[in-house]
N, C-alpha and C positions, 0 to 999 in steps of 0.2 A: 689756805690763802697764800698768795705769793705777792710779796711787797718789795719794791725797789726804793732804796734810798739814794737820791741823786743830789749832787752839788759839787762845787769846785773843791779842790784839795783844802782842808781845814774847815769845812763848812759845818763839821759837827756830826757827820754821818756815823763814825764809829761810836761816839758817846751815845747817841740816840739809838742806834742799832742794838747795842748791848742792853739798854734799858728796855727797849721794846721786847726783846728776845726773852728777857727775865719775866716780864709782866704777862705777856701772852703766850709764853711756852712755845716760842717760835725759834727755829734754828737760824742763827746768825752767821751769814757767809760773806766774809770780807774779801774781795778779790785782791785788794791791796796787801793785806796781811799774808794771804797765800802766796802770792807772787814774790813778796819780799823774803818769805821763807824759802822759796825755791832759789832765789838770788844768793842765799847764804851757803848753798851747796857748792862744793869745790868741783864743779864739772862744767861741760861746755855751755849747757843751757843756763846754768846759774851765772856764769861769767857774762854772757850776752845779755841776760836781763839786768844784771847789776850796772853795766854799762849804760843802758838806757836810762834807768832810774837815776843814777849819779849825774846824768846830764840834763835831767828835767825833761826827758822825752817820754813819750808814751810807748809802752811795750807793744810791738806789733800785734794786730788783732788775732792772727793765726796762733801765736804763742799762748796769748792770754786765754783763748777759747779752749785750746787743748788742755790747759791746766785746770780750768773751771769745769769744763763739760762733765767729767766723770763724778765730780763732787755733786753737781745738781741732779744728775740721774740717780745717784745713791739716795737722794732725798725725796724720791717719788713718794707722794702721798703725805709728805711732811709740810707743815706750815713753815714757811721760810722767808727770811729778809735777805735780799741781795744788795750789797754795799759795793759800789764802784764798777758794776757790770750791768748793763753795757754802757760803754763810753764812745761809741761811734756807730754810724748807720750799719756797718758790716757786723758788729757785735750785736745789734738789734736782730739782724737777720739770723745770726748764729743762735742766739737765745730763743728765738721763736721756734727754730727747727729742733733745738734740744727739748724745750718743753712740749712741743707737739708729739715728740717721740715717747713721751710719758704721759701724754693726754692731759697736759696741764696748761695754764696760761698766766699771764701777769694780770693781777686784779687791781692794783693800785700803785701809783708812782708818787712819792714825796720829794719835792724839790726844795732843798734848804738854800735860800738865797742870802748870801752874806757879802757885804762890801769887800772890795779887793784889799784895801789897806788893812782891814780887820783880819783877813785871811793870812796876810803877810805877818802880822803880829803873832797870831796864833801859831803858825807854823815854825817861824824862826825862834820863837821862845820855847819850843817843845824840847824836853830832855828825857832820855830813856836810861833806865838801869841797865848796865852791861851784863848783869847776871839774871835777874828775874823778869826783865822787860817792863817793869813798872813805868808809867808815864807821868811826868810832871810838867810844869810850865813856870818859867822864871818869873812871870807876872801873876798869872791866874791861879796857879797851883804849885807854889814853890815848896821844896823839900824843907825840912826842919833845919838841916845843915846844908849849906850851899855845896852843890856838886856831889851830894851823897844821897843814896837811896834811904828813905825812912825805914823801909822794911828789913833790909839786909846790910846796909852800910856801904854797899859797893859803889863804885864811881858811876856817875851819870855821863852820858855823851849826847852829842847832837848829830843826828843823821846827816849824811852828806846831802840828801835831797831836801834837808830842812834849812840849808844855808840860803841866804837872801837871793842871791843871783839865780840859784836853781829854783827856788820857790817862785820867783817872778816869771821865769821861763815856763815852768810847769803850769802856773795859773793861766798864762796866755795860750799854751797849747791846749789845755783842757777846755778853756772857754770856747775856743773855735769849734771843737769837736762836740761838746754838750749842747751848743746851740741848736744843731740839727736833731740831736736826740730828743731834746726838750720839746722842739716843735712836732716831731713825729708823735709823741705820746699825748701832746695837747690836742692834736687833730683827732686822736682815738678817744678823747674825752676821759682819760684815766689818770691825769696828772693834776696834783694839788701843789701849789706854791706856798711855802711858809717862810716868814721873816726869821732867818737863823742868826740875825744880829742880837736877838733877845737873849735873856738869861736862860740857861739849860732847862730850868724847871718849866719855864713859860713855853718854850719850843716843845718840850716833852708833852705838855698839856694840849697844845694845839694839835699835835699829831694824833694823840689819843682821841680828841674829839672827832677828827676826821675818820679815824678807823671805826 
């Protein structure tokens, strides 16, 4: 089974993707995490990607596809969850070509619909451990000691792309692109919309009912 988790930044795709992958033994492939990993490299492609991310812009389709393609192909025959890819009509075409080359297709798309103000709260409150990458939230999941990781005691930081101005721009850009992607998969009859404003457990249960 090939499942796509779709939604605006902060909709909860990562949280639900990890839960589903554990429960159903599916490989979770987060394009955002992969691309941010490349952005940390001190090379030309890393620098280019970092510039796009920090300004709230989408990384160009050709770069994203180039990074994601080999990872999908290596997972031929494996049940997988794609998070954050595709995000444009061009990426839809690229994904279909990639899957066709390994004789696979997308079986289901789950769209997590969340109010924009809630997305802003979720993203701007996110804090990350500088050492082990653990994620916290100033309101929803605060650390025991302010600014410190519960696991290793290291400092927490706010990603540049989680600052309010960048978040607002990121939501606006993604909203415009995802509207077309959402419509495409609705017309194919494989897209299900879930209210992502609900508690994590409720959202998780609704996704499981659909699966």
